[in-house]
N, C-alpha and C positions, 0 to 999 in steps of 0.2 A: 254702611256702604252706600245707601241711597243718598245720604247727605254729602258724602265725598263726590259722588257723581254729579249731584246738583251743583256743588261748588265749582267743579271742573267745567261744567256746561256754562255757568255764568262767566267764568274766566274767558272761555272761547267766544261767547256772544259779545262780551264787552270789548275784547281785543278786535274782533271782526268789525264792530261798530266804530272803533277808533280809527281803523285803517281804511274803511270804505266810505265813510261819510265826509261831506264837505262843509257841513254846517257846524260851527264851533260849539253850539249848545248840544248837538247830538254827539259830538266827540267827547264832551265833558260828561254827558250821561253814560256813554260807553265806558269811560274811565271809572265812574262811580259803580257801575255794574261789575266791572272787572275787580275793583277793590273789594266789593262785597263778596264776590266769589273766592277771592284769596283768603278773606277772613273765615269764611265757612270751611274751606279746606284745612286751614290751621286748627280750627276747633275740632273738626272731624278726626284729624290726625292725633290730636292731644287727648281724645276721649278713649278710655279703656273700660270695656264692659266688665261689670262686677266690682268695680272699685268705687270709692266714695270721694267726696271733696276733701281737699287737704286742710281740714279743720279738726283740731284735736278736741274731741268731745266724747260723748257716750259711745258713739259709733266706732271711734278709734281711740283707744286708751293704751297707754304703755303697759299697764298691768295685764290687760286682756291679751295683748300681743305676745307678752312674755309667757303667759300660761299656755297658749296654743302653739308656741314655738314659731310664731310668725311675727316678724318685726312690724311696727306700725307703719313704716315707710312702704311696706309691701301692700298695704290696704288702701292706699290713696293714689290718686292720679297726680301727674306732674303739673304743678301750677304755672310753669314757665310758658307753655303755649297760650294759656288764657291771658297772662300778663302781656304777651306779645300782641295778641289780638286787640286788647284794650288800647295799647299804644298805637297800633296800626289804624284803629278807628279814628283816634284823635289826629294822627298825621294825615290820614286820608281826607278828613273834614277840612283841615287847613289847606291842603293842596287843592281840593275842589273849590274852596272859597277863593283862593288865589287865581285859579283858572277862570272862575266866573267874573272876578274883578277885571282880569285881563280881557275877557270877551266883551265886557261892557265898555272898556276903554277903546277897544278896536271898533266897536259899533259906533261910538261917538265920533271917532276920527274918520272912519271910512264909510259910515252909513250902510254897513253890510256885515253879515256874519258868515259869509261864504269865504273859505280860505283861498279860493282862486282869485278873489278881488284884491288881494293884498300882494301884488307882484313885487313891489319895492322892498318887501321884507324877506323875499326868497334869495337864496344864494345864487 
């Protein structure tokens, strides 16, 4: 429960930083914080207390599950949230790198990282 609350707080802090800051680097940091919070929430939701990793070994064997009347699938957690988090980490890294490259390009052309200094790019 504490991990879920921590993740939700990170999402809120990152979202707040993205909306209230004018410096591009601080906006990108806010995005990274929010991305980390989302990953923590996904891991917290996918965790089930009392179950083991989805690896068939001595902890989870088909014979042991059949003897006790419990299926092996009932002893393990779902691996899909963990796989989604791994994918989200890679995608978040790529998006952050793209945003940083864009911020460097904007600094080279405008000599500023303040979003108010780029009036020609606003609608």
